[in-house]
C-alpha positions in Angstrom: 49.4 -31.4 6.3 51.1 -29.6 3.5 54.0 -27.5 4.9 55.7 -24.6 3.1 59.4 -24.3 3.3 59.2 -20.8 5.3 63.0 -20.8 5.2 62.9 -20.5 1.5 61.7 -16.8 1.9 64.5 -14.6 0.7 63.4 -12.1 3.5 64.0 -14.6 6.1 67.3 -15.5 4.6 68.3 -11.9 4.7 67.4 -11.3 8.1 68.8 -14.4 9.4 72.1 -13.5 8.1 72.4 -10.3 10.1 75.0 -9.9 13.0 73.6 -8.7 16.3 72.8 -5.0 16.0 73.4 -4.7 12.2 70.9 -2.5 10.4 68.5 -4.1 7.9 66.2 -2.8 5.3 63.5 -5.1 6.8 64.2 -4.2 10.5 64.9 -0.8 11.7 67.5 -0.1 14.2 66.5 -1.2 17.9 63.3 -2.8 16.5 61.4 0.4 16.3 61.8 4.1 15.8 59.9 7.0 14.7 61.2 9.9 12.9 60.7 12.6 10.1 62.0 12.5 6.6 60.7 15.6 4.9 56.9 15.3 5.0 57.0 11.4 5.2 56.5 9.5 8.4 58.7 6.5 9.0 57.8 4.0 11.7 60.0 1.0 12.1 59.1 -2.6 12.2 60.3 -5.7 14.0 60.0 -8.1 11.0 62.5 -10.5 12.4 60.2 -11.3 15.5 57.0 -11.4 13.2 58.5 -13.8 10.7 60.1 -15.8 13.7 56.7 -16.2 15.4 55.3 -17.8 12.1 58.2 -20.2 11.6 58.1 -21.2 15.3 54.4 -22.0 15.0 54.9 -24.1 11.9 57.7 -26.0 13.4 55.7 -26.6 16.7 52.9 -28.0 14.4 55.2 -30.3 12.5 56.8 -31.5 15.5 53.5 -32.7 17.1 51.9 -33.9 13.9 51.6 -37.5 15.1 50.7 -36.9 18.7 47.3 -37.0 20.2 45.3 -33.8 20.1 46.5 -31.3 22.5 44.0 -29.3 24.4 45.1 -26.3 26.6 43.0 -25.1 29.4 43.7 -21.3 29.8 42.1 -18.6 31.9 42.5 -15.9 34.4 43.5 -16.7 38.0 40.6 -18.0 40.1 38.4 -18.7 37.0 38.0 -22.2 38.0 40.5 -24.0 35.5 41.5 -26.6 37.9 38.1 -27.5 39.2 36.8 -27.5 35.5 39.6 -30.0 34.6 38.9 -32.1 37.5 35.3 -32.5 36.7 36.0 -33.3 33.0 38.6 -36.0 33.8 36.6 -37.3 36.7 39.5 -37.3 39.1 41.3 -34.8 41.2 44.5 -34.1 39.3 44.7 -30.3 39.8 45.0 -28.5 43.1 42.1 -26.1 43.6 43.3 -23.9 46.5 42.2 -20.2 46.0 45.8 -19.3 46.2 46.2 -20.7 42.4 49.2 -22.9 43.3 49.2 -24.3 39.6 52.1 -22.1 38.5 53.7 -25.3 36.8 52.4 -26.4 33.5 50.6 -29.8 34.0 50.3 -32.2 31.0 47.7 -34.7 31.7 48.0 -38.0 29.7 46.3 -41.3 29.5 48.1 -44.1 31.5 47.0 -47.5 32.8 49.3 -46.9 35.8 48.9 -43.4 37.4 51.9 -41.4 38.2 53.2 -37.9 38.5 56.6 -36.8 37.0 58.4 -33.5 37.9 60.6 -32.5 34.9 63.5 -30.1 35.4 64.5 -27.3 33.0 66.3 -29.8 30.7 63.4 -32.0 30.5 64.7 -34.8 32.8 62.5 -36.5 35.4 63.7 -35.1 38.7 60.9 -36.4 40.9 58.3 -39.0 40.7 55.3 -39.4 43.0 51.6 -40.5 43.2 48.7 -38.4 42.6 47.9 -38.3 46.4 51.5 -37.3 47.1 51.5 -34.5 44.4 48.2 -33.0 46.0 49.7 -33.0 49.4 52.9 -31.4 47.9 50.8 -28.8 46.3 49.1 -28.1 49.4 52.3 -27.6 51.3 53.5 -25.2 48.5 50.3 -23.2 48.7 51.0 -22.5 52.5 54.2 -20.8 51.5 54.7 -17.0 50.8 55.0 -16.0 47.2 58.8 -15.6 47.1 59.2 -19.3 48.4 56.5 -20.5 46.1 58.2 -18.9 43.1 61.7 -20.3 44.1 60.1 -23.8 44.1 58.2 -23.6 41.0 61.0 -22.2 38.9 63.0 -25.4 39.4 60.7 -27.4 37.1 59.7 -27.0 33.5 56.5 -29.0 33.7 54.6 -31.8 35.4 53.4 -35.0 33.7 50.4 -36.5 35.2 49.4 -40.0 34.0 45.7 -40.8 34.6 43.5 -43.8 33.8 40.5 -41.9 32.4 38.6 -42.7 29.0 38.6 -39.0 28.0 42.3 -39.0 27.8 42.5 -42.0 25.3 42.4 -39.5 22.2 43.8 -36.3 23.7 46.1 -34.6 26.1 45.0 -31.9 28.5 47.5 -29.1 29.2 46.7 -27.2 32.5 48.5 -23.7 32.2 49.3 -21.2 34.8 46.7 -18.7 35.5 46.9 -15.5 33.6 47.8 -12.5 35.6 49.1 -14.7 38.4 52.2 -14.3 40.5 55.0 -14.2 38.0 55.5 -12.9 34.7 57.4 -16.0 33.7 54.0 -18.1 34.0 52.5 -15.9 31.2 55.7 -16.6 29.0 55.2 -20.3 29.7 51.6 -20.1 28.8 52.5 -18.3 25.5 54.8 -21.1 24.6 52.2 -23.7 25.2 49.8 -21.9 22.9 52.2 -22.8 19.9 52.3 -26.4 21.1 48.5 -27.0 21.5 45.7 -27.8 19.1 42.5 -26.5 20.8 42.1 -24.0 23.6 39.5 -24.2 26.3 39.2 -20.7 27.6 37.7 -20.6 31.1 36.1 -17.1 32.0 34.8 -16.2 35.4 31.2 -14.9 34.8 31.6 -12.8 37.9 34.6 -11.1 36.6 34.0 -10.1 33.1 35.5 -7.2 31.1 39.1 -7.4 32.1 41.0 -5.5 29.6 44.2 -7.5 30.0 42.3 -11.0 29.6 40.5 -9.4 26.6 43.7 -8.3 25.0 45.3 -11.8 25.7 42.5 -13.5 24.0 42.7 -11.4 20.9 46.4 -12.2 20.8 45.8 -15.9 21.0 43.0 -15.5 18.4 45.5 -13.9 16.1 47.6 -17.1 16.1 44.8 -19.0 14.6 44.2 -21.6 17.3 40.6 -22.5 17.6 39.2 -21.2 21.0 36.4 -22.7 22.8 34.8 -20.4 25.6 34.0 -21.9 28.8 31.9 -19.5 30.9 32.1 -20.8 34.5 30.3 -20.0 37.6 27.0 -19.4 36.0 25.2 -21.0 38.9 26.2 -18.0 41.1 24.5 -15.3 39.1 20.9 -14.2 38.8 21.4 -12.3 35.6 22.5 -15.3 33.3 20.5 -14.0 30.3 22.3 -10.5 30.4 25.7 -12.6 30.8 25.0 -14.7 27.9 24.1 -11.9 25.8 27.2 -10.0 26.7 29.5 -13.0 26.2 28.1 -13.8 22.7 28.4 -10.1 21.6 32.0 -9.7 23.1 33.4 -12.9 22.2 31.1 -14.3 19.4 33.8 -13.7 16.7 36.5 -15.1 18.9 35.3 -18.4 20.2 34.5 -21.3 18.0 31.7 -22.3 20.4 30.6 -21.1 23.8 29.6 -23.2 26.8 28.0 -21.9 30.0 28.9 -24.3 32.9 29.3 -24.6 36.6 32.5 -26.7 37.3 32.1 -26.5 41.0 28.8 -28.0 40.8 29.9 -30.6 38.2 32.9 -31.8 40.4 30.6 -32.0 43.5 27.9 -33.9 41.7 30.2 -36.3 40.0 32.5 -36.8 43.1 29.2 -37.9 44.8 28.3 -40.3 42.1 25.3 -38.2 40.8 24.6 -39.5 37.1 23.1 -36.3 36.1 26.2 -34.2 37.0 26.9 -33.4 33.3 23.5 -32.2 32.2 23.0 -30.1 35.5 26.4 -28.5 35.3 26.6 -27.9 31.5 29.8 -29.9 31.3 28.4 -32.9 29.8 28.0 -30.9 26.5 31.6 -29.7 26.7 32.8 -33.4 27.1 30.8 -34.3 23.9 32.3 -31.5 22.1 35.8 -32.1 23.0 35.6 -35.8 22.1 34.6 -34.7 18.7 37.4 -32.2 18.3 39.9 -34.8 19.5 39.2 -36.6 16.3 39.8 -33.6 14.3 43.3 -32.4 14.8 43.5 -31.6 11.2 41.2 -28.6 11.4 43.3 -27.1 14.1 46.4 -27.4 12.1 44.7 -26.1 9.0 43.2 -23.2 10.7 46.4 -22.2 12.5 48.5 -22.4 9.4 45.9 -20.6 7.4 46.1 -17.7 10.0 49.8 -17.9 9.9 50.2 -18.1 6.2 48.0 -15.0 5.9 50.3 -13.2 8.5 53.3 -14.3 6.7 52.0 -13.2 3.4 51.0 -9.8 4.6 54.4 -9.0 6.1 56.1 -10.1 3.0 53.8 -8.1 0.7 54.3 -5.0 2.8 58.2 -5.6 3.1 58.3 -6.1 -0.7 56.6 -2.7 -1.2 59.2 -1.2 1.1 62.0 -2.8 -0.9 60.5 -1.5 -4.2 60.0 2.0 -2.8 63.6 2.1 -1.6 64.9 0.7 -5.0 63.0 3.7 -6.6 64.8 5.9 -4.0 68.0 4.3 -4.5 67.9 4.6 -8.3 66.7 8.3 -8.1 69.6 9.1 -5.7 72.1 7.7 -8.0 70.5 9.5 -11.0 70.7 12.5 -9.0 74.4 12.2 -8.4 74.7 11.9 -12.1 72.6 14.7 -12.8 74.6 16.9 -10.5 77.9 15.8 -12.1 76.5 16.7 -15.6 75.3 20.1 -14.5 78.5 20.9 -12.7 80.3 19.9 -15.8 78.2 22.1 -18.1 78.9 25.1 -15.6 82.6 24.3 -15.7 82.9 24.3 -19.5 80.8 27.5 -19.9 82.7 29.3 -17.3 86.1 28.1 -18.4 85.3 29.3 -22.1 83.8 32.5 -21.0 86.9 33.3 -18.7 89.3 32.5 -21.6 87.3 34.7 -24.1 86.4 37.6 -21.9 88.7 37.8 -18.9 92.0 36.0 -19.6 94.9 38.4 -20.3 92.6 41.3 -20.8 93.8 43.3 -17.9 97.4 42.6 -19.0 96.8 43.8 -22.5 95.1 47.1 -21.2 98.1 47.6 -18.9 100.4 47.3 -21.9 98.1 49.6 -23.9 98.3 52.2 -21.1 102.0 51.8 -20.1 104.5 54.6 -20.8 107.8 54.0 -22.6 109.6 53.2 -19.3 107.1 50.7 -18.1 106.4 49.0 -21.4 109.5 46.7 -21.5 109.1 45.8 -18.0 105.6 44.7 -18.3 106.1 43.1 -21.7 108.9 40.9 -20.1 106.7 40.1 -17.1 103.4 39.1 -19.1 105.4 37.1 -21.5 107.0 35.0 -18.8 105.8 31.4 -18.7 105.7 31.5 -15.0 103.3 34.4 -14.8 101.1 32.9 -17.5 101.1 29.5 -15.8 100.0 31.2 -12.5 97.0 32.9 -14.2 95.7 29.4 -15.6 96.6 27.7 -12.3 94.6 30.4 -10.3 91.6 29.8 -12.5 91.9 26.1 -12.2 92.0 26.2 -8.4 89.1 28.7 -8.3 86.9 26.3 -10.4 88.1 23.3 -8.5 87.0 25.1 -5.2 83.6 25.6 -6.9 83.2 22.0 -7.7 84.3 21.0 -4.3 81.8 23.3 -2.7 78.8 22.0 -4.7 79.6 18.4 -3.8 80.0 19.5 -0.3 76.3 20.6 -0.3 75.4 17.2 -1.8 77.3 15.4 1.2 75.7 17.4 3.8 72.3 17.1 2.4 72.5 13.2 2.6 72.8 13.4 6.3 69.7 15.7 7.0 66.1 15.0 6.2 64.9 17.2 3.4 62.7 15.7 0.7 64.3 18.0 -1.8 67.6 20.0 -1.8 67.8 23.0 -3.9 71.3 23.5 -5.5 72.2 26.8 -7.4 74.4 25.8 -10.4 75.1 29.4 -11.4 78.8 30.2 -11.3 80.0 32.3 -8.4 83.7 32.3 -7.5 82.9 33.9 -4.2 81.7 30.5 -2.9 85.2 29.4 -2.9 86.1 31.7 -0.2 83.1 31.0 2.0 83.2 28.9 5.1 81.8 25.4 5.0 78.0 25.4 4.1 75.9 24.8 7.2 73.2 22.1 7.1 70.6 24.5 7.9 71.6 26.6 4.8 71.2 23.6 2.7 67.7 22.6 4.1 66.5 26.2 3.9 68.0 27.0 0.5 64.6 26.9 -1.2 63.6 30.0 0.5 66.5 32.2 -0.6 65.6 34.7 -3.2 68.5 34.1 -5.4 67.7 30.3 -5.5 64.1 31.2 -6.5 65.4 33.3 -9.3 67.9 30.6 -10.3 64.8 28.2 -10.4 63.1 30.5 -13.0 66.2 30.9 -15.1 67.2 27.3 -14.8 70.5 27.7 -13.3 69.1 26.2 -10.0 67.4 22.8 -9.9 65.7 20.7 -7.1 67.4 17.5 -6.5 65.2 14.9 -4.8 67.8 13.2 -2.5 66.2 11.2 -0.2 69.6 10.7 1.5 70.7 8.4 4.2 67.9 9.4 6.6 65.3 7.5 4.5 67.5 4.3 4.7 69.1 4.5 8.2 66.6 6.7 10.2 68.2 8.5 13.1 71.4 6.4 12.6 72.0 8.7 9.6 72.9 11.4 12.1 76.1 9.5 13.2 77.1 8.1 9.9 80.7 8.9 8.8 81.8 9.5 5.4 85.1 9.7 3.5 86.5 13.2 3.7 86.5 15.1 0.4 89.8 16.2 -1.1 90.7 17.9 -4.3 91.3 14.9 -6.4 93.4 16.2 -9.4 96.1 18.8 -9.9 96.3 21.2 -12.8 97.9 19.8 -15.9 100.2 22.9 -16.3 102.6 22.0 -19.2 101.9 25.3 -20.8 105.2 26.8 -20.1 106.9 25.2 -23.1 103.9 26.1 -25.4 104.3 29.8 -24.5 108.0 29.8 -24.9 107.9 28.1 -28.3 104.9 30.5 -29.5 106.7 33.5 -28.4 110.3 32.5 -29.6 109.9 34.4 -32.8 109.0 37.7 -31.1 111.3 40.2 -29.6 110.4 40.4 -25.8 112.1 43.7 -25.5 112.4 46.7 -27.9 114.9 49.5 -27.8 113.6 52.8 -26.5 114.4 54.5 -29.5 112.0 52.2 -31.5 108.9 52.6 -29.0 106.2 54.7 -30.1 102.4 54.2 -29.1 101.5 52.4 -32.5 104.3 50.0 -32.0 103.4 49.4 -28.3 99.9 48.5 -29.4 101.0 46.2 -32.1 103.4 44.3 -29.7 100.5 44.2 -27.1 98.1 42.8 -29.5 100.6 40.2 -31.0 101.4 39.1 -27.4 97.7 38.8 -26.6 97.0 36.6 -29.7 99.9 34.4 -29.1 98.8 34.0 -25.4 95.3 33.1 -26.3 96.4 30.7 -29.0 98.7 28.9 -26.6 96.1 29.1 -23.7 93.4 27.6 -25.9 95.1 24.2 -26.0 96.0 24.3 -22.4 92.4 25.3 -21.3 91.2 22.3 -23.2 93.5 20.1 -21.0 92.5 22.2 -17.9 88.8 21.4 -18.8 89.4 17.8 -19.1 91.0 17.8 -15.5 88.1 19.7 -14.0 85.8 17.3 -15.6 87.9 14.6 -13.9 87.7 16.4 -10.7 83.8 16.3 -10.6 83.8 12.8 -12.0 86.0 12.0 -9.0 83.6 13.5 -6.5 80.6 11.9 -8.3 82.3 8.5 -8.1 83.1 9.1 -4.3 79.7 10.3 -3.4 78.0 7.4 -5.5 80.4 4.8 -3.6 79.6 6.4 -0.3 75.9 6.1 -0.8 76.3 2.5 -1.9 78.4 1.7 1.1 75.8 3.3 3.3 72.9 1.4 1.9 74.9 -1.8 1.7 75.2 -1.5 5.6 71.5 -2.5 5.4 72.6 -6.0 4.2 70.8 -5.6 0.9 72.0 -5.1 -2.7 69.9 -2.7 -4.8 72.0 -3.3 -8.0 71.1 -5.8 -10.7 71.2 -8.6 -11.2 71.1 -9.2 -7.5 68.0 -7.1 -6.9 66.1 -8.7 -9.7 67.0 -12.2 -8.5 65.7 -11.2 -5.0 62.4 -9.9 -6.3 62.0 -13.0 -8.5 62.6 -15.4 -5.6 60.2 -13.2 -3.3 57.5 -13.4 -5.9 57.9 -17.1 -6.2 57.6 -17.5 -2.4 54.5 -15.4 -2.3 53.0 -17.4 -5.1 53.5 -20.7 -3.1 52.0 -18.9 -0.1 48.9 -17.9 -2.1 48.6 -21.4 -3.3 48.6 -22.7 0.2 46.2 -20.0 1.4 43.6 -20.6 -1.4 43.8 -24.4 -0.7 43.1 -23.9 3.0 40.4 -21.2 2.3 38.5 -23.7 0.1 37.8 -25.6 3.5 35.8 -22.9 4.7 38.0 -21.9 7.5 37.0 -18.8 9.1 38.8 -15.6 7.9 41.6 -14.2 10.3 41.2 -10.6 11.4 42.6 -8.1 8.9 45.6 -5.9 9.9 43.2 -3.0 9.9 41.0 -4.7 12.4 44.0 -5.7 14.6 45.1 -2.1 14.8 41.6 -0.8 15.4 41.1 -3.2 18.1 44.2 -2.4 19.8 43.8 1.2 19.6 40.2 1.0 21.1 41.5 -1.1 23.9 44.4 1.3 24.6 47.0 -1.4 24.2 49.8 1.0 25.1 48.4 1.9 28.4 50.2 0.9 31.5 48.7 -2.2 33.1 48.4 -2.9 36.8 51.6 -4.3 38.3 50.2 -7.9 38.3 49.3 -7.8 34.6 51.6 -8.8 31.8 53.5 -6.3 29.8 53.2 -8.2 26.5 49.7 -9.5 25.8 50.3 -11.0 22.3 51.4 -14.6 21.7 53.5 -13.3 18.8 55.7 -10.4 20.4 55.6 -8.3 17.3 52.1 -7.3 15.9 51.1 -6.4 12.5 50.3 -2.8 13.3 54.2 -2.3 13.4 54.6 -2.9 9.7 54.8 0.1 7.3 54.2 0.6 3.8 
């Protein structure tokens, strides 16, 4: 048997490196969740459990490669499993009381000297007895109430029974607890033994067909890939055998490798009495011929099981690969959106600063000087030419634009923790935004419906930013995510005082009242205005650099916050790490394909597709509440394929 190194899967390596409770791109928080992200629906998966099931199956097979063929006998309580095994072996080795006392797994092996060993939970032999003593012990247990029975059975991991029977020369029988029996632990034990076995003889009571729980359980075992042979028991007690056979073949024909109709009770009775025709009359003779054949073909069971498991492993990896690629696209789009936002803010900042310097800066002051009387002029001239006053003008504008930058990045930050598919940001300059209260989340998510934004979209001042945000990555956990608080990252580079003083040093800042006339006042006002503009131009260039640095700072902060948030998923979307991961994953999938094709060439039946599994489970109502004696989890693998998302 060729075994793939399943541990070489980069997805397994990633999942296995997680700390308890850590988020993963491959496994959503708490295993499963449902949430809305814009118009897209996200359903979590339990990839760790799925891939662990496949790995455990392969390890179990590798562990028992050199063993005899292991054949498990499974079935519902009172289906006649114990009587069937007694009839096949030819000796009473399983207690057949109707209370179904076989709540301990019994491994029946060949031995010249017959014995019974009871093993404790650590696998050590705790008690040894004869077959007769074991049957008496089991009978005593059957007389106890359920609590006492459970207490005794839970002390032991299994029972080893050595029998001198020819049929056991090439095989080991495993008698499992009855499905839906008195404890849920019995079902878990039976599940574990499915991994350990090669073939399964499934005993069905022909008088009790159609059990939803049993049918679901059979489907779960089938999905493991283990070959299942149907043993339809108690056919001697029915008058409508033809109808039963038709139903069985229709219901289970695609599940069972072969189907046999038998009467275990008749077989045991006739064989015990020495009747040589017991096998033909009961139908069990054909079963014995069949299991003698499969006992020599352990390789078929191994190949079929791994064919199913490798298919399952491949489907999980392919779908998770799509998830990674989709999120890589989102990741790059978010990073690109941050850059786009920054560039647009910078464009607005440059435009607004230049507009203000040309059309607003010192305009009111010049008009005030124009309109001043002789008594006011000198006072205003001194005030407006003071470097402190001029510095305050530039500082005020700097703080206004900085506030605008901060508000725009606050919208971006808030949009990351809600679930819109697109955030609309208006990039037209509006200084009133600086004095508004913090932008509410609902204003962000509803922004696309505002008339002003619609107009902005037409004119190009507003754009739609496709921020998938933290919601698409962390699901509901995004609502509790905390981020670094935003602060104004730079201060105004106001060194303009010296420039103004130097520029105005050749001008008189005061004139005698005797020299003041309207013409002279206008000349002085214009001279001051030109000097101020000239000096301010250089300073505005420095202020522009500082404002760009301000947005650059926010851009870097948001980008790093986003990277930290996605890094909490234990995955690196940056190259070269991302490319190395995809290359390794593709190499692993190629190896899986090679082994799947090798096994497929051996004409192994195809496993059910994921769509078939989902359809079957929906049809059977797998999520319905079962009766109290039914198990809660009917799959051998605790995670099923329908939990995977694209």
